N, C-alpha and C positions, 0 to 999 in steps of 0.2 A: 644274668639270669639263672646262672649255676646255682647260686646260693637261694634263689627264691625256690627251686625246686628240689632241693636237698631234703627238706622236711617231709614232703609228700612221698619222695622216692624211699626215705628211711621207714615210713609207715607202711607204704605198699608192699615192701619186701622183707616186713619184720618176720613174717611166717616162714619165709625161706631161709632164715637163720636158725630154725630149730634143727636139731640133730635128725637127719634121715638115716636111712640104712647105708645109703652110699658114703655119707659124711663120715659115720660111723667106721665103716670098712676102711675108708682112706686113711683116717686118724690111726686106727689099729696098725696097718701097714707101715705108715710113716714112724710111728714109734717102734715098731719092730726093727724098720731099718736103721732108725737113729742109734739104737742099741748095739747094731753090728759094726758100726762106723768108728773110725777114730776122730779126735777132735777137729782136725782140720776138714775132713770128710762131712762132719755134721753141720760145720759152718757153710761149706757149700751146698748142703741139702736145704738148710733153713733158709740161705739166700734164694735159692730156686723156689721154694715153697712160697715166700714173701712175694717175689717177682710174679709168680703165678697169679697169687690172690690179689694183687693189684692190678695186673691185667683185666682179670674177670670182674672186679668192682667197677673198674673204668667202662669197661664193655656194658655192664649191666646199666650203669647210669645213663650211658649214651642211648641205649635201646629206649630206656624209660623215656628220656628228653624228646626222642623221635617220636614215640607213641603219643606223649603229651601234646606236641606241636602239631601232630596228624588229628588228634582229638580236637583241638581248639580249631583247625581249619575246618573240619567236619561241621563242627558246631557253628562256625561263622557262615559257612555256605548253606546250611539249613536254616538259619534265622534271618537271612539277609533281606528277606521279602519283608 
């Protein structure tokens, strides 16, 4: 079922990938921090950022799937008659 929902998920959240003010501020601060860290510390920072992004992506997908299932259940219940 995950593969079936990946396309609608991607389409639904396309607009969220646009750079918002918060994303721009986060990117700016990450870049400033990267410049001040040595090579090993930058690796740790990038690992942390990647892990955060993966968790966020998985949670977003899970929320989308739960909302989709809820929508299907509501549709089924309303059209049962």
